[in-house]
C-alpha angles and dihedrals in degrees: 000000000000118000092007110136120221124185115206116202115188134129093218110088093203093057093044093051097043094047092047093049094049095045094046088053085060090053097258117141107231138191125183133208132169106216139048090240091055089047092057092045091052092049090052089053101044142011121253129183097210136018119203100206128189117216098218109061135149112255112008110015129232095267093053089046090051091051091052092048088059088063091065112104112269097248092055099036116111127215110257124218113191118217124192141166091209101048120175133173089247092054092048092049092048092049092050092050089051090055106268115154095215145343126235126191124215134274087061124211119212092227092055093044091051093049093049093044092050092049092047092050093048091047093051093049091047091051091048091050093048089050091051092049091048090053094045096041091221139070097227133016109259117225107200124202141085097202119121093254092052094047089051090048093053091048091052090048092053091051099050108025095085092055128083093233117134114250130210113196116203123195146119121273112283097023094113104259092152091053090053090050090052090048092052090052094045092052094046132090086252094062094115091051126079124293106205123187128203118188100209092189095053100049117081113246093243091057104039095085090054090045093052103036103020125229143242123247111277095012093110137028106277094013097135094159141018116281126207111223126226092249091060092043088056093053108140091011140060130301114204114203101197114201092001089176089075093060117114120249091244092056091043089060092054093046090051091053092047091051093049096046101026086227132113134200117208116225108273095013124127095204134056127229126223116233138177108213135156110215123214115180134184136196140178090201133087097249094192088060089046089053091053090051091051093245099114132040114246093211091054090048091057092046091054098037097068090120113020115205121193118199110200121229116249093250088065093055101036091151087072093061092088094053093043094048093051091046094051093044089054092046094052098040088055095045093047095040094241130147115268113274130213128207115222121224090253090055091049091050089055091049093048093049093056119095095220102218089182092050122206092342090060092048091049092050090049093052090050090052091049092051092049098043103037120065094183120096097222114067115199134177095281090060093057105093098192093129092054103027091126101040115170117255091244091065089065126089107272093218090073090072121080099193145008088257090059091051091049093049092047091051091049091048093050092048094048091048089051092053091045088054091050088051090048090240096309104139094195091055092044090053089054091050090050094045092239136126111256092240090051091052091050090052090048092049091050092050091050095045096249113147115219088238096046 
């Protein structure tokens, strides 16, 4: 299975070499080590789907190695197939209890190894997909809207999603660019592989290289162990570069090289690693203007912009407000355990007359607020707080605050939300309006419970 990584752990060179040769002939990507310690070091450095692990090893044995592999976080943990020349029922039972997928006795047959490997890979991918669906609460991202722009968008998505072409999604903050990226991945041939997101605007410039490419122990201040980068985690799947226009020129150069060569080099590493990744990027900026200003590389723009994708702002598809409002009301009444709510025609007229500077994100937040604050089932125009959605903290009843600290935090939160609205959700611009460093604003937002995409 092409681009599937297998780690072979055996202290006998003949077995390591013969297994590797046969599996590589079947298009597996293989690495071999001879001890349990080397196995754990390799797993800390790079992701593998399956480990073929011998029981009898110098140093820590296969069972101890297996137990330590189970401590790896679920998303990065490989399936483990135990191999042994002295197999017993007791050993097989113990291995299964420790988390092994299967147990193979030596001498190995190629047919049996291939069957077990295929089953292990399919099981791991199924478990990862079930975990993703459990986290998302849905099988496929749902793109809501029957307006002409949204019908055209869905048609474009159906035409290009199954390809491997790179996609650049343009759109204002809050229009749903991340949802489109998920939909592209879900409709592609890579849908069972990882979807890995990197928010280029949220990660400090000094850390984004490490986040993307990973690093070796000791290569950076505070790098006490190897780190697997997002690009390697997305191997075989899709890497989503959210707000790619905020990436530094230095990092842009490295991303360009990785796209051209489909190889990455972790910070502090002497060797490069081959990857197979489809890149989907998004931006709320005019990248051609950024190129003219010297803020974005023209060659990277053309690499990313193979398939341009424009997500319309909500004000250009105002006929979708009704569908979106009803969808969000249903979502939040279910999640908060409230009775179903209905919007009156007057309420819908108010919603459709509003320009929605914060786009779909603003509408979603408003529907959540309505569900929380209004116990009645019929929502009319007087319950739509668009003219006071960002009321100052001092307009609220003072008895809702328990301390001066709570008042201070509420005032800070309101003011930051106001500036984010003025900046149309652009955190970098909001930081400039507030006179703060972007990283400082992100820390402040996290402390006050403001999501970057709120």
